[in-house]
C-alpha positions as CSV (number, residue, x, y, z in Angstrom):
1,M,0.0,0.0,0.0
2,F,1.2,3.5,-0.8
3,E,2.3,5.3,2.3
4,I,1.4,8.7,3.6
5,Y,3.3,10.2,6.6
6,V,2.7,13.1,9.0
7,H,6.2,14.5,9.4
8,S,6.9,15.2,13.1
9,K,10.6,15.7,13.5
10,G,11.3,19.3,14.4
11,R,7.8,20.3,13.6
12,M,7.3,22.4,16.8
13,Q,10.7,23.9,17.0
14,L,9.6,27.5,17.5
15,T,9.3,29.1,20.9
16,V,7.2,32.1,22.0
17,K,10.3,34.3,21.7
18,D,11.0,33.0,18.2
19,V,7.4,33.7,17.1
20,A,7.6,37.2,18.6
21,R,10.7,37.9,16.6
22,L,9.4,36.4,13.3
23,L,6.1,38.4,13.6
24,G,7.8,41.6,14.7
25,T,5.8,41.9,17.9
26,S,6.2,41.3,21.7
27,E,5.8,38.0,23.5
28,K,2.8,39.6,25.3
29,S,1.2,40.1,21.9
30,V,1.9,36.5,20.9
31,Y,0.0,35.2,24.0
32,R,-2.8,37.7,23.2
33,W,-3.1,36.5,19.6
34,M,-3.2,32.9,20.8
35,R,-6.2,33.8,23.0
36,E,-8.0,36.2,20.7
37,R,-6.9,35.4,17.1
38,G,-6.4,31.7,17.1
39,L,-2.6,31.7,16.7
40,P,-1.9,27.9,16.7
41,A,0.3,26.7,19.5
42,H,1.0,23.4,21.2
43,R,2.0,22.6,24.8
44,V,5.2,20.5,24.9
45,G,6.7,19.8,28.4
46,G,4.7,22.6,29.9
47,Q,5.8,25.2,27.4
48,F,4.3,26.5,24.1
49,R,5.8,25.4,20.8
50,F,4.8,26.5,17.3
51,N,4.8,24.7,13.9
52,R,6.5,26.8,11.2
53,A,4.0,25.8,8.5
54,E,1.1,26.6,10.7
55,L,2.6,30.0,11.6
56,I,3.1,30.9,7.9
57,E,-0.5,29.8,7.1
58,W,-1.9,31.7,10.1
59,A,0.0,34.9,9.2
60,T,-1.2,34.7,5.6
61,A,-4.8,34.3,6.6
62,Q,-4.6,37.1,9.3
63,K,-2.6,39.4,6.9
64,V,0.1,39.7,9.5
65,N,3.5,40.9,8.3
66,V,6.3,38.5,9.0
67,S,10.1,38.6,9.0
68,P,11.8,37.1,5.9
69,Q,13.6,34.8,8.4
70,I,10.3,32.8,8.7
71,F,10.9,31.4,5.2
72,E,14.5,30.3,5.9
73,E,14.7,26.5,5.6
74,P,15.8,24.4,8.6
75,E,17.8,22.3,6.2
76,A,19.9,23.9,3.5
77,A,20.8,21.0,1.2
78,G,19.5,20.2,-2.3
79,P,17.6,22.3,-4.8
80,L,14.1,23.6,-4.0
81,P,11.2,23.6,-6.4
82,T,9.8,26.8,-8.0
83,L,6.2,27.9,-7.7
84,A,5.8,27.5,-11.5
85,D,7.2,24.0,-11.6
86,A,5.0,22.9,-8.7
87,L,1.9,24.4,-10.3
88,E,2.6,22.9,-13.7
89,T,3.1,19.5,-12.0
90,G,-0.2,19.8,-10.1
91,G,-2.3,21.4,-12.8
92,V,-5.1,24.0,-13.0
93,F,-8.7,22.6,-13.1
94,Y,-12.0,24.3,-13.6
95,R,-15.7,23.7,-12.7
96,I,-14.9,21.5,-9.7
97,T,-18.2,20.4,-8.1
98,G,-19.3,20.3,-4.5
99,A,-22.3,21.8,-2.6
100,N,-20.4,22.1,0.6
101,K,-16.8,22.2,2.0
102,E,-16.5,18.4,2.5
103,A,-17.9,17.7,-1.0
104,V,-15.5,20.2,-2.5
105,L,-12.5,18.7,-0.7
106,A,-13.6,15.2,-1.9
107,S,-13.6,16.5,-5.5
108,V,-10.3,18.2,-5.2
109,V,-8.6,15.1,-3.8
110,E,-9.7,13.2,-6.9
111,Y,-8.0,15.8,-9.1
112,L,-4.6,15.6,-7.3
113,R,-1.9,14.1,-9.5
114,L,-0.7,11.6,-6.9
115,P,1.3,8.5,-7.5
116,E,-0.6,5.3,-8.2
117,G,-1.8,3.7,-5.0
118,A,-1.9,6.9,-3.0
119,D,-4.4,6.7,-0.1
120,R,-6.7,9.5,-1.2
121,R,-9.4,8.5,1.3
122,L,-7.0,9.0,4.2
123,L,-5.8,12.3,2.8
124,L,-9.4,13.5,2.5
125,Q,-10.1,12.5,6.1
126,M,-7.1,14.6,7.2
127,L,-8.2,17.6,5.2
128,I,-11.7,17.5,6.6
129,A,-10.3,17.1,10.2
130,R,-8.1,20.2,9.7
131,E,-11.1,22.2,8.5
132,K,-13.0,21.2,11.6
133,L,-10.3,22.8,13.7
134,A,-10.2,26.1,11.8
135,S,-11.0,27.1,8.2
136,T,-8.1,27.2,5.7
137,A,-9.8,30.0,3.8
138,I,-7.4,33.0,3.7
139,G,-10.0,35.5,2.4
140,D,-10.9,37.0,-1.0
141,G,-12.5,33.7,-2.0
142,I,-9.3,31.6,-1.8
143,A,-8.5,28.6,0.4
144,L,-5.3,26.6,1.1
145,P,-6.6,23.2,2.4
146,H,-4.0,21.2,4.2
147,P,-3.7,18.8,7.1
148,R,-2.7,20.1,10.5
149,H,0.9,19.2,9.9
150,P,2.7,18.9,6.5
151,I,2.0,15.7,4.7
152,V,4.9,14.0,3.0
153,F,4.3,11.6,0.1
154,H,6.8,9.3,-1.6
155,M,6.8,11.1,-4.9
156,D,9.4,12.5,-7.3
157,R,8.5,16.2,-6.9
158,P,6.1,18.4,-5.1
159,L,2.9,19.8,-6.6
160,I,0.4,22.6,-6.2
161,T,-3.0,21.9,-7.6
162,L,-5.3,24.9,-8.3
163,C,-9.0,24.1,-8.5
164,F,-11.7,26.6,-9.5
165,L,-15.1,25.7,-8.2
166,E,-18.2,25.6,-10.3
167,R,-20.1,27.5,-7.6
168,P,-18.5,29.4,-4.6
169,V,-18.8,27.5,-1.3
170,D,-18.8,28.8,2.3
171,F,-15.5,27.8,4.0
172,G,-16.1,29.9,7.0
173,A,-13.6,32.6,5.9
174,L,-12.9,35.5,8.3
175,D,-14.0,38.0,5.7
176,G,-17.2,36.1,5.1
177,K,-16.6,35.6,1.4
178,P,-17.3,32.1,-0.1
179,V,-14.4,30.3,-1.7
180,H,-14.1,29.9,-5.4
181,A,-10.4,29.0,-5.8
182,V,-8.6,26.2,-3.9
183,F,-4.8,25.6,-3.8
184,T,-3.7,22.2,-2.5
185,L,0.0,21.5,-1.8
186,V,1.6,18.1,-1.6
187,S,5.3,17.6,-1.2
188,P,7.8,14.7,-0.7
189,T,9.6,16.8,2.0
190,V,8.7,19.2,4.8
191,R,11.4,21.5,3.5
192,G,9.7,21.6,0.1
193,H,6.3,22.1,1.7
194,L,7.5,25.2,3.7
195,H,9.4,26.6,0.7
196,L,6.3,26.3,-1.6
197,L,4.0,27.6,1.1
198,S,6.1,30.7,1.4
199,R,6.2,31.2,-2.4
200,L,2.5,30.8,-2.6
201,A,1.9,33.3,0.2
202,F,4.0,35.8,-1.7
203,A,2.3,35.1,-5.0
204,L,-1.1,35.8,-3.5
205,K,0.1,39.2,-2.3
206,D,1.0,40.1,-5.9
207,E,-2.0,42.0,-7.3
208,S,-1.5,40.8,-10.9
209,F,-1.4,37.2,-10.0
210,K,-4.2,37.5,-7.5
211,Q,-6.4,39.2,-10.1
212,L,-5.9,36.3,-12.5
213,I,-7.2,34.0,-9.7
214,Q,-10.2,36.2,-9.0
215,E,-11.0,36.2,-12.7
216,Q,-10.5,32.4,-13.1
217,A,-8.1,33.2,-16.0
218,G,-7.0,30.6,-18.5
219,R,-4.5,27.9,-17.5
220,E,-1.7,29.3,-19.6
221,Q,-2.1,32.8,-18.3
222,I,-1.9,31.6,-14.7
223,L,1.2,29.4,-15.4
224,A,2.9,32.3,-17.3
225,A,2.3,34.6,-14.3
226,A,3.7,31.9,-12.0
227,R,6.8,31.6,-14.1
228,E,7.3,35.3,-14.0
229,L,6.9,35.3,-10.2
230,S,9.4,32.4,-10.0
231,R,11.9,34.4,-11.9
232,R,11.5,37.3,-9.5
233,F,11.8,34.9,-6.5
234,D,15.0,33.4,-7.9
235,G,16.8,36.7,-8.1
236,V,15.3,38.6,-5.2
237,S,15.4,38.0,-1.4
238,P,12.1,37.3,0.3
239,N,12.2,40.7,1.9
240,D,12.5,42.4,-1.5
241,A,9.9,40.1,-3.0
242,Q,7.4,41.2,-0.3
243,S,7.8,44.9,-1.0
């Protein structure tokens, strides 16, 4: 049977002090955001620890500015995929059906270009479980469904699949807007997951790219825009790319 793993090694390596530095705020504010804004945290040995992927996702959804250091990879070996390569691998699909969040996720999972034998049912269960904890909608009609911790598949390269829904569906977004575009990320490594998550977060702050998503533009237009963003990412630091 094809295997799917929840990667756990080092997944909660950030402390309150680390998070305060990465979010450019005080430790007191970190605790307040945990109480009032749902900043995800875990108790480990009586202390709070934070998952880097969850922190990036939370900051993206909350529109909180972050330090470029948050995107620095724990491991520095080997090439990292580009946003364009991952999106071309995963594909762009239109008129995805589903009358509610669970039905949409079931349709999306079927479109993922996973290796033969992948346990799609388990993946769907994990995506639904994550949504029950908190919506993965980041606002403006866009959602980034993902399990609570990065999922690692045995596959040759990571992918980002973009699915446009036939009809917008309520995902419980903070801005109240129903979701019409769903990005799903699957990677063979946690490092690749974090890298692509950061690139996708930057891309969705780019007004030109975001407009294409809002308009449900053609596949080639979206991929061309992703390639242009990838070229900018390759030559510019995350801090410069954000400005």
